[in-house]
Each structure stands twice: as C-alpha cells, then as structure tokens.
N, C-alpha and C positions, 0 to 999 in steps of 0.2 A: 454523769456521776449519780448512779442510782443506788438505792439501798434495798436489800432483800428483807423479807419479814424478820422481825426480831424474835426474842425468846417466846416460846409457845405459851408460857403462863400469862403473858400479857393479854388482857381482854380489851375489847373496844367499847367506848362509851361516848357520851356527848362531848363535842370539842370544847376546849376551855375558852373563857373570855380572855381577851388580850389584856395584858397588864404590864406595868413598868417595873424594872428592877434597877437598883443602883449599880453603877459601874464599879468593877473591882480594878484598882489601879496599883501597879507596882513599878519597879524600875524597868527601863527598856531592856529587851533581850540583846546581849552582845552578839555581833555578827562578824564574820570574817569575809573580806572581799575575795572574789574569784581572781585567778591569774589574768583574766582578760581586762582588768581595770585600765581605764585611761586616766590622764592627769586630773580630769574634772569630775568624773562620776564612774560608778561601777554598778553592774547588775548582779544581784545575788538571788539565788533561787532557794526557797525554803519549802519543804513538804510538810504539811500539817496533817496529823491524824487525830481525829476527835472521837470521844465516846467509846462505845462498844459494850460488851457484856463479859464479865468474868464468871465462870461457872464453878460453883461449889456444889452444894446439894441442889440448888436451883440457880438459874441465871440471874445475876445481879447487875443492874445497869451501873455504869460509871460515868463520871464527867471528866475523864482523863483527856489530856491534850499533850501530845508529843510532837516534836519537830525533827526533821532530818535535814542536816546541812550538807549540801552536795560538795562544797569545797573541802570539808574535813571528813566526809563520809561517816559522820557520827550522829547518833540520836541524843536528844536531851529532853528533859521534862520542862513543860511550859505551864504558865498560869492556867489552871483548870477552868472549865466553863463555870459560870456563876452558880452559886449554891441554889438548889431547888430546880435545876435545869437538866437533870439526868434524863436523857431521852433516847429513843431508838427509832429506826425507820425514817430518819430525817434526811434532808438534802444539805449539801455543803458546796460552796463555790468561792472563787476569788472575784471580788468586784471592787473597783476603785482602790486597788492596792491594799485591800483588807480582806480578811477571811470571814465569810458569812455562814451561819448555821440557821437553817430555816425549817419550821414545821416539825413533823414527825409525831411520835406518841410519847407522852410523859406518864410516869408511874404515879399513882395517887397514894395517899397514906393508907388506904384500905387494901392495897395490893392490886387494884384495878388499873386500867390505863385509859387515856382519852386522847383524841386527836388534838394536835397543836397547830396554832397559826402564828405564834410569836417568832420573832427574828432577833438573833443576837449577832454582834459583830466584834471580831477581835482586831485590835489596833496594836501593831508591833511597837510603835513609838511609846506607848504607855503600858505595854504588856498587860492589857486588861480588856474586859468584855463590857459592852454596853448594848442596850436594846435599841431597835429600830422599829419603824411602823409595821404593825402586824399585817400579814397577808389577808386578803378578802376571804379566802377559803382555808379552813383547817384541813390538812392533808398529810398523808404519809406515803412512803414508797414512791416518791416523785423525784423529779430532777430540777435542779436550779442551774441556770446558765447565764453568763454575762457576755454580751456582744458590745464591745466599745463601752459607751456610758449607759447601756441599757441592761437591766436585769430582769430575767424571766423565771417564773415558776410554772412547771409543765406537768400535766397528768397526775397520776398517783391514785391513792385510795382515800375515800372519805365518806361522810354521811350525805345522803340525798339532800336533806335540808337540816337546819338546826333544830327543827321540831320533830324529827323522826330518828329512829335508830337504824334505818335501812342503810346498808353500806353499798357503795357503788364504786366502779372503776371509772376514773375521770378522763375526759378529753380536754378539760378546761385548761386554758393558759391565761396567766396574768402577768402584767409588767409593772415594775416600779418606776413611776414617773419622776422627773427631776425634782418636783416639789415634795417628794416623799410619800405620795399616795399611790396605791396599787389600782390598776385598771385592767379590765378584761380585754383579751385579744382573741384573734381567730383560733378556734379549737383545732386540735389534731384531727387527722383523718380517722385514726383508730384510738379507742380508749386503751390506756396502758397503765400498769403499775409495775414496780420493780424492773424497770427497763434501763437501757443504756443511752447515754447522751454525750455528745461532744460538740465543740464549736470550731468553725473556721473563721476567716476574717469577718464575714458578714452573714453567716448562716449557722443554723443549729441542726444537727442530725440526731435522730432518735431511731432506735430499733429494738426488737426483742421484747422481753417482759411478759407479763400476764395480762390478757385482755378480758373483756366481758365474756361471761359464760365459760370461763377457763380456757379460752382460745389463746394460743401462743403466737402472736403476730410476728412473722418473719420478714415483714415488709420494712424496708429502710425508707424513712420519711425525712424530708428536708423542709425547714422553715426559713423562708426569705424574710429577714427582719424588716428591710426597707419596704417590702410590698405587703407585709402581714399576710403571707400566703404559704400554705402547706402543700407539698407535692410528693407523691409516691415515686421513688426512684427505681427500686429493683426488689426482687425477692432474694433474700440471702440464702446461699446454698449450705445451710447448716442444719444439723440434725436436732440440736437443742437450742432453739433461739431464745429461750427464757434466760439462759445463763451467760449470754455474751456481754462483752464490754466494747466500747468504741474509743478510738483515739485518732487525732488528726495532726498532720504536719506536712508542710510543703505540698499541698494539694493531694496528699495521700491519705486515704481513710483506712484505718486498721480495724478489723472486726476480729476480736480475740475471744476464744472459748476456753473452757476449764482445763483442757489438756495442753494449753499454751500453743496450740495450733492457731493459725489466723489466716484470714483472707485480706489482701490489700487491693484497694481500688484507686485508680487514677481518676479523680473527680472531673478532670477536664474532658474525659472521653464520654461519648454517648453512642450506643447504650453502655452502661457500666458493665465491665467484665473483670472477674478476679484476675489479678496479675501474678499472685504467688500465694501458695499455701505452705506453711512451714510448721514443723513440729520437731524441735531439737531437744525436747524435755519430755520424759515419759510420765512424770508425776502429774496428778490431777489436783487442781486447786479450786477452792471456793473463792472466786475472784471478788476482791473488794473494789479495786479500781485499776485502770490502765491509763497511762499518759505518755506523752512524748516530750523529750527535752534534748536539744542540740543533736538531733538526728538519731537518738536512741529511743527505743521502746521500753517502758518500765511497766512491771506488773507487781501488785502487792495483794496478797491473799492468804488463805489458810489451807494447809494440807489435810489429808484424811486423818492424820494423827493429831489434829488440832494445834499444830505448830504454825507460827507465822512464817510467810515466805515472801521475800522481796528480791526481785531479779530484774535484769535488763538484757537487751540484745541490740545489736547494731547490724544494719545491712552492710555488705550483701550476703554474708553467710548466715545471719540471724541465729547465732549460737547464744544460749542463755548463760549469763554470769550471775552468780549469787552475790547479794549485797548484805551489809550488816543488818541484823534484825532489830526491831524496836526493843525498847527497854522491858516491856511486858507484853505477853501474847494476848490475843483476844479469842474467846470461845465462839463468838458470833460475829457476823458481819453487820451487826447493828451499830455501824460506825461510819464515819465519813472521811474522805481524803481530799485535800485541796492543795494545788501547787501555786505558790505565791512568788511573783517576780518583784523584787524590791530594788529600786534604784537608789543607790547611796551617793550623796554628795561628798565632795572631797573631805569636808570637816567631820564626816561620820566614820572614816576608816583611817 
C-alpha cells in the first residue's frame, strides 16, 4: 500500500517533532452483517479511503475519510482525521482490527511541508481517532504492513539525518513492538519509495517504485518476518515497474499495472513463472490500491479525466466490473486505502 508523490507545490523540510493530540470520539458507525453470518458471530469487511487532495486553483489537502460497505455496496462519510492532520504521501494499513495512518508529509501554516513520523489510529467502536507512539524515522512514500500481531514501516523517502536537509531514498525497516516502541529491523535489499507492498500469512512482498539515483527496481523482494530476512525472488516482466501494485490471495501474487493488465504468480513454484497476463479493460488508471477479497481482485484509482474508478474482476475470465464510486473524487493519489475485517458478536447485529 504505497503512496505516490503528492501535489507538486508541497516542498520538503525538517521532520516534525512527535506530539500528542486528543482523540475525537463520536457514536459508533452502524454496520450491516454479511449473509454469511453464523448464530454467534459475523465477519464484515469495510474499505476505508483516507485523505487525498482536491484541486481548485492549487491542490488542497483534505482530512476526508470515507468507507465502503461490501454488503450494501454503498459509500458513506466517516469521522474525519483529527484536525491539524491533513497529510499526503502517508502509509495506511489495518492492524489489530484498527485502521492506522502513519507518517507522510504535513502542510505547514506558511504553505511549506515537512516529513511526519506521527501515527494515528481509527477505532470503529468509538468512531474516533487517537494517537499512537511515533515512528523512529520521519518518512513519506513508504509502505506499512501488518503480519499477525506485528506492524512494520518499510522504505520510503526522508532526510538523511534530523540535522541535515539532504533527502534520501530509504532501505530502512522498523517494527512496532508489543510494548508500543518502534525498533529497527533488517533493511531491504534495494532502497525504494512509492513502491508496492502486500502481505501473505507470514511474509511481506515489495516491488517496483523509485530507487536511488532514479533507478526503477523491477525486482520482487520477499521479507520473512520470522527470520528477519529479505530475499530477491524474480525480475518482473513489466515495462513500467514504478507504477505497479501488488495483491495476494490463496498463494497467488497479483502484479497489476495501470492498464489493468496483470501477471499472476503461484508462490509455491520455484522458480517463479507468470501464470497469466490479462487485460480486459482498455482504460488507463493512476492506481491508488489493489486488494483481494473472497476470490475477487479489486482496484481503485483515477482515470486520465480525473474521475475516480473502482472495479473488480473474478477468475477464470478476469472481466472487470465497475463498482459504485466514492462520494467525492480525488485529484491526486495523495491518499490511502485500507481493508478492515470486523468480527461482530451476536449482540452487535
């Protein structure tokens, strides 16, 4: 779940000091169970879309938060990010049944911007946001990934040190420990920003993006969480590796590019070989995110005419079906997407 560069008028500056904000609390969001409910509990999936930029004469950052309910196929407005937290080029993920927004760049009062290391968490039960322990490194255009009860911040762009203005592409990886403190882990093989990331049961896969000296790494890397080890898996057969997105389901890794063509790998095979390349849609998208749910592949992005696009396809034919659009469009992919699985007890539905 990576973020591409935000509005061009945002400059880069010294990262902010971490700080605390008060949580915004409102009534819980009403939810509707899916048909697969059993007498004791029910799994509900909610898609959260955060932030972005609305363009008038110049791009203006928002703290907008919308959700998509898969059971009703409808979008609704949710409690916005906390005031003063409009940001771009951040990472977003689901961790411990909560939605987390991490890092990025925030706009200052003088129109400048600075790298961010603060972390915010959305709790559905309270329909509110609250702060968590800030990351060790202020960074933007990076990925956040949760594997079980472990949360990782990977790569991205930031300052060489807090005492310099030199900007670098990072290999750095850090993990949130159970005691709430971030610690450094083994670095990636390649420095990357604006790259793609997805998670299997116990591994993290990264690919594409922008590397040091404007190199576009087409290498697919895998991080073994238990071993704290990165491995190069294969070179992706793609012309534009900077614009790809990754998704995983049932041992299949999907590598999707802007024209909605994709390569599918069976991760149980060695060496990795592409199993299928499909392109049933002629439109080109600026991809925000790609994810899988119940055997279907979903994409959300923006067309060349700046309209939002939300589609899905299902094997074996992989034909794309258009889905309801969000309540308001985004002019920039300075936004984040997270899929949240909510387990409801009987007394909640």
